[in-house]
Backbone bond lengths (Angstrom), bond angles and torsions (degrees), N, CA, C in turn:
res aa  C-N    CA-C-N  psi(-1)  N-CA   C-N-CA  omega(-1)  CA-C   N-CA-C  phi
1 M - - - 1.456 - - 1.522 108.86 -
2 A 1.315 116.11 129.65 1.467 121.33 179.70 1.524 109.87 -77.46
3 G 1.315 115.27 146.25 1.454 120.63 178.14 1.517 111.55 -79.95
4 K 1.318 114.76 177.31 1.462 120.73 -179.64 1.518 109.24 -132.24
5 I 1.336 115.22 140.73 1.459 122.11 175.35 1.520 107.13 -117.50
6 F 1.321 116.34 117.45 1.460 122.25 179.70 1.524 108.81 -96.79
7 Y 1.329 116.49 130.83 1.455 120.29 -178.88 1.525 110.18 -140.76
8 R 1.334 115.43 164.57 1.467 120.91 177.75 1.516 108.61 -145.83
9 K 1.339 114.91 166.13 1.453 119.97 175.59 1.515 109.42 -73.14
10 R 1.309 116.38 151.11 1.462 121.29 176.45 1.515 109.77 -62.34
11 A 1.319 116.36 148.06 1.461 121.00 179.10 1.523 110.76 -70.05
12 K 1.322 117.34 -43.97 1.465 121.53 -179.35 1.518 108.71 -102.09
13 F 1.334 115.77 91.47 1.450 120.72 -176.29 1.512 109.43 -144.12
14 S 1.322 116.66 136.19 1.460 120.65 172.85 1.523 107.98 -127.94
15 E 1.316 116.60 155.54 1.465 121.47 -177.44 1.532 111.47 -62.59
16 A 1.329 118.13 -25.90 1.462 121.71 -178.94 1.533 111.91 -73.99
17 D 1.316 117.26 -22.29 1.465 120.90 -179.86 1.522 110.81 -66.56
18 K 1.311 115.38 142.68 1.459 120.81 174.63 1.523 110.36 -104.74
19 K 1.320 116.46 15.02 1.463 122.41 -179.08 1.531 109.66 -84.94
20 P 1.339 117.13 156.76 1.474 119.63 175.50 1.524 110.47 -57.95
21 R 1.335 117.20 141.66 1.453 119.11 -172.45 1.521 116.06 -110.19
22 Y 1.327 119.74 1.13 1.463 121.20 -177.12 1.516 111.98 -117.81
23 R 1.330 115.10 154.22 1.463 122.30 179.17 1.535 108.69 -133.39
24 V 1.326 117.00 132.89 1.465 120.87 176.09 1.520 107.66 -76.46
25 V 1.335 116.25 128.85 1.464 122.20 -177.56 1.525 111.12 -101.05
26 A 1.331 116.90 -41.50 1.466 120.32 -177.80 1.524 109.94 -156.01
27 V 1.328 114.92 157.98 1.458 122.30 177.22 1.522 107.33 -132.21
28 L 1.332 116.27 133.22 1.461 121.68 -178.21 1.528 109.70 -119.43
29 D 1.316 116.77 129.43 1.470 123.89 176.45 1.528 113.58 58.43
30 L 1.327 116.85 36.89 1.461 121.34 175.91 1.520 109.48 -137.63
31 N 1.308 115.54 145.77 1.454 120.76 171.47 1.526 106.16 -95.76
32 L 1.333 116.43 85.01 1.457 122.13 -172.75 1.520 109.97 -136.18
33 R 1.317 116.07 132.66 1.455 121.44 175.18 1.527 107.44 -120.08
34 V 1.310 117.24 123.88 1.464 122.30 -179.52 1.524 108.25 -98.86
35 Q 1.321 116.70 124.36 1.460 121.80 -178.02 1.524 112.47 -90.80
36 A 1.318 118.29 -29.23 1.465 122.37 -177.20 1.523 110.88 -85.49
37 E 1.331 115.21 147.79 1.460 119.39 177.60 1.532 111.33 -79.48
38 H 1.330 116.67 -39.68 1.457 122.24 -179.84 1.522 109.25 -128.83
39 L 1.340 116.27 144.48 1.462 121.92 -177.50 1.522 111.06 -131.44
40 R 1.317 115.40 156.24 1.461 121.11 172.73 1.526 108.29 -84.95
41 K 1.324 116.36 158.10 1.474 121.33 -178.88 1.530 110.42 -59.64
42 K 1.315 117.14 -41.95 1.467 121.36 -179.84 1.533 110.45 -62.32
43 E 1.326 117.02 -38.69 1.469 120.61 178.21 1.525 110.76 -64.85
44 L 1.336 116.69 -42.41 1.469 120.70 177.11 1.527 110.99 -60.90
45 E 1.331 116.12 -43.17 1.462 120.52 -179.47 1.525 111.29 -63.70
46 M 1.335 117.07 -40.01 1.463 120.51 179.49 1.529 111.21 -66.82
47 I 1.340 116.85 -40.95 1.471 120.69 177.94 1.525 109.98 -63.42
48 A 1.321 116.54 -44.73 1.465 121.04 -179.59 1.531 111.01 -62.63
49 M 1.313 116.77 -40.85 1.462 120.35 -179.55 1.537 110.22 -64.43
50 E 1.316 117.18 -45.63 1.470 121.09 -179.43 1.527 112.14 -68.07
51 A 1.331 117.38 -32.47 1.470 121.61 -178.41 1.523 111.81 -90.28
52 D 1.337 117.24 -0.21 1.465 122.45 -176.85 1.531 109.97 54.08
53 A 1.339 115.00 53.32 1.468 121.47 -176.18 1.526 110.47 -125.90
54 F 1.318 114.97 160.09 1.462 121.84 174.86 1.522 109.12 -94.78
55 L 1.327 116.38 143.45 1.463 121.63 174.34 1.517 108.53 -97.27
56 I 1.329 117.23 130.06 1.458 121.91 179.35 1.514 108.28 -126.28
57 E 1.354 116.06 115.67 1.466 120.75 179.95 1.524 109.30 -85.78
58 L 1.313 116.05 127.17 1.455 121.55 178.04 1.520 109.79 -84.57
59 E 1.336 115.99 146.55 1.463 120.78 -179.64 1.516 111.41 -72.82
60 D 1.318 114.94 150.12 1.456 121.71 171.11 1.515 108.99 -73.26
61 E 1.319 117.65 147.23 1.463 120.02 175.76 1.515 110.76 -60.22
62 S 1.315 116.99 -37.50 1.461 120.87 -178.98 1.524 112.04 -69.46
63 D 1.349 117.46 -25.83 1.464 121.31 179.20 1.523 112.86 -80.51
64 S 1.320 116.87 -23.33 1.455 121.57 -174.41 1.524 111.52 -79.72
65 A 1.331 116.20 129.79 1.468 121.13 179.91 1.530 111.07 -92.72
66 V 1.319 117.18 -17.53 1.463 121.75 -177.23 1.524 109.36 -95.50
67 S 1.317 115.88 131.23 1.469 121.14 178.25 1.517 109.04 -97.56
68 M 1.325 116.85 140.87 1.458 120.98 -179.12 1.527 111.88 -87.29
69 H 1.327 118.80 -8.84 1.468 121.63 -177.50 1.493 111.29 -91.85
């Protein structure tokens, strides 16, 4: 069974920034330790490919129309 890497966009991000825009939130069924705080999409894809894992992007709170409360 392949593992899963859950990630989301950084909270403080603008299109003008040249900084990495993604953050790993959780890892399921993988022995993986992430050293960087923020990653680029290409870096996430390369890690997932080497770890034989799926990448799952989490929704932004502002994008979600359904409230959990």
